[in-house]
N, C-alpha and C positions, 0 to 999 in steps of 0.2 A: 557130620553127615548132613547131606542136603536132600530135600524132598522136591521132586519135580513132577508136576502133573502132566507134563508134556504139552504140546501145542493144543490149544482149544479150537474146536470147530467153530467157524463163524456162524452166528445165529442169523437166519434170513430175516430181513425186514419187510413188512407188508403195510399197505394202507389200512389203518385201523380207525373205526368210528370211536370218538371220545366225547365226553362232556368236559367243557373248559369253563372255568370261572369267568364271569363277566367283569369282576372287579379288577381295575388296573393295578391295585396294590397287592393282589394275590396271584400266585402262580398255580393254584390248585387245578387239578384235572383228574379224570378217571376214565378207564376204558368203559365204553357203553355196555359191554357184556358183563361187567361187574356191578352195574347199577341196579338197584332194586326198585327204582321209581321211574315213572315215565318222564317226569321233569324234576330231577334231583336238585337239591341245594348244595352248595359247596360245603364239604365236611370241615373245611378249615375256617372259613369266615362267614358261612351261612348266606352268601350272596346267591343270586340265580346263576344258572349255568346254561351254556349254549352248545349245540352240537358242532363238531368240526372233525376233520380227518387229519391224522398225523401218521407219519411213517415211523413205526415202532417195531422192536424185535417181536417175532412171532411167538405167541403163547399157545401151546398145544394142550 
């Protein structure tokens, strides 16, 4: 017996404000809307973060 969920609807991608880690050795980032601080530190390496815009799947 096989289970099929059928074709998935494509998720629209939108420009999204994010915080990105400034450390070259770290790939950490987070959506700005999920940040609790005005200037967060990277949750992975504790480096400072800078704002940028990425094209990401839309979250409703």
